[in-house]
N, C-alpha and C positions, 0 to 999 in steps of 0.2 A: 510337149507330150515324146516320150519315149517309146521306140519301136516295141509291138506287142513281142512276145518271145513266142519261138514256135513248137510246137509239140507234134512229132509223129507218132500216130497212133495206125501199128500194123497187126492187122486181125483178119482171119477169112471168114466171120460171121459180118455181114453187113449190120445187122441188129445192133452188134458188139458196137460197131464203128460209126452206127447213128447216133447210140447213146453217147458214148464219149465226145463227141463233136456236139452234141446237145448241152453236155454238161461244162464242156471246157471252152467252149467258143466264146463266151461272152468276156472269157479273160485273157485266152490266148490265139495264136493263130493256128490253126489245127489242119494238118496235112493227111492224107490217110492213104496207106497200102493194104493189100491182101494177101501178100506172101515173102517170105525172106530175102527174094531178090527184088522186090520193089523196097523194101527196106532197104536194104544196101544203097541199091542206087538214090534214094531221095536221102538217105541219110549223107552219100557225099554230095550232091547237087545241092540241098538247102541248108545242111548242116543244123541239125534242130538242137533246141536246148535242151529237149529230154524227148527219150522213144519209150512209147508204151506197146512192148510188144510181146504178141500172145505166145505160148509155148508150142501148141500143137496145132500146125497149119495145112501145109501140102503133103508131108509126112509127119510120123511121130515126132522127131526131132528137130523140126524146121526151125522153131523160135531159138533153141539152145543152139544150133549150128549158125544161125546169124548172129547170136551173141558173140560167140566166139569168133566170129569174121568181124564185127564191128570193133571188139576189145583188140585185135591184132591187126589193123588199118590204122595207119598214121594219121590218117583225116578224120576218124569215127573214135577212135579211143576214148577219149574224153567225153564223151557225149554219154551223159547219164541213160541207163536204161531201167526201165520197170519192167521188171516178166509179169504177165498175167497167165491165170490159169484156172481152170475149172474142176484139173484132175488130182488134185494133191491126196485126196485120201485114196486113189486107187495107183498113180504111179509117184514115185517118190522123188521128183525133179529138183527137190531143193537139195537133198543129199548129193544128187551129180554135180550140181552146180557149186554149192559151197564146199566140196572136194576138191573143187578144179579150180584153177588160175581166175578163171572169167566167172567172176560174181557179178550178179546186176545188183544195182545200187537199191531197190527194193522187190518186194513181191505183193502182189495184189491175188487174191482170191475171187475168182467169178463166181456167181453174182458178186458184183461193187457196189455199193452204195455210193450215190451221186456225191454227197459229202466227205465220203473217205478218197474218193477219185481226185476230187478236187484239191482236197488237202495232201495227199502226198504229192501231187503233182506240184502245187506250190511248195511245199517243203525241198523237194529234188531239184526245182527249176530255179529255187531261192528267189522266189517272189514276195 
């Protein structure tokens, strides 16, 4: 039997982390963090197959700052990142990211349906 792929989910909302874990844990080894610094430390230590990353955590651009640092890091630059946000109508983060060098691999709008979450992670993880 092959090893399960690792998904790192990073969000400051414990309900989101609980939801993501409940949906993905039957299929993946799910690790969680609650801020950008958690994400960076865990990404380097466990080298997950996919990172689910919230846009707004400690401060307005925490997820975007974290994405930039991940893509600049030699140990983390190749890890696929799925950005999650519930503020697309208020803030146009997509234009900020898509106009930059540091594109996420996918975007998910919160709230996300369980089947959409699993399908997106499967596609990005190559499951």
